[in-house]
N, C-alpha and C positions, 0 to 999 in steps of 0.2 A: 730631728731633733725633738722633742716632743714638747705636747704643750704644757707640762713641771718644768720645760726648763728654759720659758720664754720669758721674761722679767718686763721685753717691753710690750709684747703685748696684754701681760698681768696690768701693767700699770694702765695702758686704756682703756681696758675693761673697766676697772675699776672706778673711774667716771664715772660708769650710768648700771654703777650694780642699785639691784633693791634687793640685799638679803634676809635673811627667813629672820621674824623677831619673834615669835610664837615658840610657847615651851611645845615639847612632840615627846606625846602619851598614844600610848597604843596607836601608832602607827602612821600618827593627823596629827597636824598642827591645830594646836588647841592654846586659846589664851588663859591668864592665870584665873583661879577660877572668884579671885577678887577684883578680877577689872584692872588691878594696875599693874603699872608699869615704871623703871628707869631705864636714864639715858645711857647709854654707850656712847662714850669719844673719843675721835680721833686723835690720839696722842701731838701728832704732827701740827696739828693745828690749831687745838681747842675747840674744836668745834659738834654739838652736834652729830652723831651720825644717824640714831633710831633712838625710836624706845622700845625696848625690852623685853617679855612678859615679867614681874618680879613674881615668882613662886614661894610660896608655903607650904606650912603644914598639909595643909589639905590638897594642895596640887603635888608633898611626894606621897601622897597614900596614892593618891591615884596611880602616879609612878609606878611603886610601888606592886600596886596591886595588880598593875598589867603585864610589869616581870614576871610577880608571880606566876598569872596563868599561861604565860606564853611559856615558861620552865615546866610546865605542867602541864603543857599541851602537846604540839607539835613540838618545837625547838628541843626541849629537853627526848624526846623521845627521839629525835631524828638519827638517824645513821652518821659516825662521822664522817664519812665521806663526803656526803649531801653534806653537811654543813660546810665541809671542805670549799665543793663546787661554787655556794651560795658565796661562801667570802672571798672566794676569787674572784665570780663576778662582780662581785663589790667594791675591792680592789680596781677592777678596769674602770666601772665608773667614777669613781675616786679620780683612775688618771683623767679617763673624758673631760672633767671637768678642776682639770689642777689648777687653771687658770684662773678662775673664778675664783677658786679659794684661796687660792695663793694671794689673790689681790685682798679679799675678805680679810686677813688674816696681817697684812700690812697693813692696812686704813682702821683695823681696831688694833692694835696690837704696838703700831709704830713701827715694825721689822721694816729692815730694809727688803725691798719688789725682790731685788737679786734672793736672798736668802729664803724667802719664803719659795720662789719661783723654781732656785734652783737647788737649796739644800734640804730644806723643811720638807713640801711637797712629793719628791723624790723617794723623805726616806720614811714617810707617813706609808705611802702605799707600797715599798718594799717592805715595812714591818707586819700590815696584816698579809700580803701575800707566803708571808715568813712564818708567819702561827698557819696561818691558814693549811699548809700543806703539813706542818704538825699532826692535824686535828686527826689523822686517822694513822698515826705512825709510832705512836706511845701504845706500849705495850705493858697488859699486865702481866701478872707473874704467877709462877706456881712455887710453890716453896721442896722441899727435897724433904716433905715430914714420912716417906713410908709411905707404901705399897696398900695401906688397909684403911689410906687416907685420900679427900683429893682436899688441898690447901691453898685455896687461892689470895692472893692478895691484890685485888681491885681499884681501882681509883675511880672516885664517883664526883662530879660537878657538884661544887658546895653551894649552887640556888643562886638566888635573887646578890648580885655583887655593885652593891655603888663606888660613883669613881672621882675622886672631888678634884678638878683638874686646877693647874697653876696656867696662870696667863702668860706667860715667856712664851711655852711651845706649845698651842690650843691642838694643836688635831695632833700633831707627834703624840704630844703624851696622850692623847685619847687614842692610838693608837698603840704604846704603849699597855696601854691595860684593856680597850676591850681586843686585841689579837689575839691574843691567849687563853685570857675568861670566857669568850667565845669559841673560840677551839674547843676548850675541855668543854660547853654543851651548858654555859652555863647563860644568864640574861643581866642584864644591867641598865643602872640608872645611875646618869651624869646630871654632874652639878660644876659646871665649866663656871672659869674665876668667872666673877660681876664684868670685869671691863672686857674682855672673849669670849664670847656666847656665841656670835652669830653663825661660826663658821662649824660647834661640833652640832650645833641645831641641821646645816644643810650635810654634815656628814652622817647625819640618821636618817635624814630625805632619803640620801642616797642607798644606804641601806633594803630599806622597801623597793626601791625602786627597783633593788637587785635581786629579790627576791624574799629577805628574809622575812621572817611572820612578824605582822604585828605584836609592841610588847616585847620585841626583844631589847633593842635598844628602845629609851627612855632618855626625854632631858630635859631638868629642872632648872634654866638659869633663877638666877637671884643670890643675894648674900647669905654672909655666913650662918650670921644669926637667926633666916628665914629658910634654907633651904638647903644648908649645909649641916647646921643642929641635927634636925628633920631626920636626916638621914643616918645621919651617928647615933641616933637615940633607937633608930624605928627596926621592932621588935621583930619586923618581915625580913630585912634586909641579911642576909646571911655571913655577910663579910663587906669590907672597906678598905680598898684602897686608895689614899691618898700621897699626893704632890704638891709640898708649899714647903712654908716654915718650919722649925721645928715650935718653934707657940705654938701652931697651930695644928699641929701634929699631935701634943702632949693632949687637948683638946679632945681628942676624935680618940686616945684611948682613956680619957675618964668618961664619953659617952659609952662605947663600952662598955666599961665597968660596969656604969649606972642600968645598963639594959639586958643584952640579953646575953651579952659577951660577945660580939661578934669575933672574925679573926679583921684583925687591922694589922695592914700593910702599909707602913709608913716610906718614903722618903723624905727625906727630908733637907735641910739647907749644908751648905761646907767653906772651911777658909780654908783652902785645898793651897799645898805646896807646890811649885816647880823648879828643885831643884838639880844645879847645872854645877858639878866639880869641876875639878883644876884642868883632867883629862879630858875632859868636851871636845869635840872636834865640831867642824865646819858650825862656826859661832854664827855665819851670818844665817845660817837654816835654824840654828836654838832661836835669834833675835825673830826668826818670822814665828815660830811655834807659840815663843813667847806675847808675840803681838796678839794673835789669832784668837788665844787662850785668854787674856782680859779684854780682849776690844768686840767679839765677836758679840753679836746681840748686844750690844752697849753695855755688856760685862753680866748680864740679865741673866744668870745662867749660873746655875748651882754648882758647877763641875768648872767654872771658871777655876782656872789657878789665879789668885787674885794675890799671894805674896811670890815672889822673887829671891828664891833663894840661892844663891852666887856664892862659888868660892874667889875668896879674895885674889887668887892670883889670874883672873878671869876678867872681874870680876868690868875691869876699866873698857876694853873693849867690848865687852857684850854688850852694856851700859850704851857706847857710842852709837852702836847697830843697833838697835834697840830702841832707841830716840830718832834713827835714820829713819824706823821701819813703822816709829809710831803718827810719822807724817802724812803717810801714804792711806793708815785710816781717817776719810775724809768722813764730817758730820754735814749731811745733806738729807734731804727731800726726801722721802723713804718710798717714793715713786717714782724715784728715780734710778732709773740701773745703776750707773756709778756711785751711789750712795753706800759708805763703807759700814757709818754708824748713824744708827735712827734715832727717835724719839725714847726715852724713858717714859716709863708705862701711863702714869699718872702724880701729881702735883703733889702728892704725900710721899711717893718714897723718890720725888724732884728731892725733897726737903731732907731726906734720909741720907741721902746720897753727898749734900752741900754739909750736911751737919758733917760728917766722915770726914770730907775733906776739912771745917774746920779740928776737925780735932786734930788735924795730923800736923795742923802747923802749931797746936797750940802744945801738944807735947813735943816738938823738936824736932818734929823731920825735915825734909826739906824737897819741897814741891819744885822738879828739873822738869817738869811739862804739864804744861795745862790750867786744871785748878778749876774753871768759870764753866760757868754756864750760858750757851750761846745762845743764836737764830731765837735770841728774845723776840724780836720784832716779828714773827710769822704765827704767834699765839701760841707756840708749841713749843715739848720740852725735854731741851740735850742737853750732855755738857760733851764738853772737848776732851780727848783722851789726856791724864791723870796720870801722874806717875812720881808717888814721892818717896827718896831717898833716904839711909839714914834713920828705919825706922827701925823703933826700940821692940824686942820681945814685950811683951805685956803689955802692949798700949793697944788703945781704939781699932787703930789703922791692923793691927800685927794678929786679933784676936775677932774681933767683929765683920759678920758676913756685908760687906759693904753691895755688892750687888750691881754694881756700877765699873764704868770705865774705868776704873781705882787701882792701879798697883803699886803692894807694898812692897819696896828691898830691904832685905836685911842680908848681907853678908858673912861671910865665916869664915874658918883657916882648916880647922880639919875634918876631914869625912865624918867623922862619930858623930862632930859639930852640926851639921849640917843634916842629919838626919833626924838628930836632938830637934833641931827647931819644927823639923817638918811634922817631928808629931807632938808641937806644940799647942795642940788645939783642939779642944774638947768637941773637934768634928771629924770625921774618918771618911769625907765620899770619896773621893777622886784626887789623884798627884801624876805628878811627871816629873823622870828623874832622866841628864840626862849624862853619859859615859860615854868611854870610852873601850872600859875596860869591862867583858865580858865577866870578871866574877862580881865588881863593882857593880852591875847592875842585877845578876841575882837576888847577892844581897843586900841591897838598898830596896828591890822590889818587895824583899819577904819581909821585910823591918818596921816601913813606913806602914801606919795602920789605916788604913782605906779600902774600899770595898774595890777600888782600879787603879791600878800602878800602869801605866805606859813608861819604856822607855824609848826617850828618844825619837820620843812625835807625841802631841796633843790628840788627845781625843778619846774617847767613852767606848770601844771597844764596836761592835757591829749588831743586827738584830739576831744572833748568836748567841753573845754571851751578857750573864748576869754582869744587870748595871744598880746599884746600892750603898748603902754605906754602914757604917762603924760608927757606933758613941751618940753622939745626937745628931746625923746624916739621916737618923732609923734606921728599922730592924724589922723581919719580922718578914719580910722577904725581895723580891730584886719581880726587876721590870726585866724583862729580856730574858734569852735563850729557854732555856725546854724545862730549866728552873723553877720559870716564871708560870707553865703550866699546871706543877702540883700544885702551886700556891692556893690556884683557886679549884682542891677537890680536898674533896673525902676520899680517905686510905681505909678503906673497910679487909676484914679478915672472915674470909669465907669457909667454914672447914665443916667437912661432909666424911662421915666416918662408913665405913665399905662394908667393916664389918655386921 
């Protein structure tokens, strides 16, 4: 058993942690230039965990300057094989400190310790290693332009990359950005979500301990208006990668247009369908996947399949099984290894979830499970597993991203109706289709407008597969896969006349 798969040890360690709270600029922990701080709160108790450096324009300028110096200096000139070696050493240090990192994430994000220790940290480590190994394995090209010229197509690192990160998977999303951008030879300035800063700061500390040069990774905690927007508008940031809401993603396009037309890579929201055809077999397994999709991380997951679109022929049996599975998803203390659903990230988001539940009632849907805030006496923010049946297309529960453990059930009679309902959304991030017919599987996967379509399973692929969306779910690039390396590079043609 690795340290990354020991929830009990992580829960015990959380009681005595003193995580870093300062910004990380130029290879060291520093206070915000203004000296200002803000509170980070444990959403499972409502108690303050620490005061975090509140960065602003001055700190962003310092971080970008540090990243530029590292890019123009040792990191940008390093051989890919040497970058790989340092990144692999870094991944090893992350693994050695996985229990600590899992504990930090559970405290700040309210995620179950079983998830952070058994899923998030192993996936973070694997992501860093996968992209590190790719650093010296992506070749440039020669084109067939004839014997009188040498025509080369080369990839060069784009430069300084800003990454604005979400709160639902703080370390894993940092790895999704850092893995490919560092392997390609870029440097980074990270702006973690204000709710979850400490694990990202610690990740940067470990990078320097592994030997990555000072300034390769910088972290500026703070708020969107004071740290995120300055990064989006900064004239010396060459690209910006964002994971978060579509509303905020739009802002970064404006910031880029108003400044230096930096490359913007967006991975935004989703209202993802879980389509169950009449010929789906093993409905017990289907119910397990449906429950995992909507309840994992308390539904605070952009790829959560929050719309169950089910054929009328199998609906009754599937719903009976799903209700049974739902009761296995216990809401509880995130530090208890037995807990499966942890806390909601903050009061404002809890209010949004409860407003969507109220809207479901108002729109005539039937709440057949849950629908309540629970564990209020703890001071924490918790919502029980919730299912609405009879959700009508076009209503709020059918169209808006709830980002909570709330499932909308819509039935259909004809296969083409199921596909039409799946595509009846402004989003296009992920989808799942369940069928025992190979032809139906292929046709449905092609017909559904989503960046990732899984068949007979819920998931997002792995480090080798690109992840990103269509329509309002984002554009401009993909996380993971070799495609993610290309998006952090510039393509240059070098034409040499030999005559």
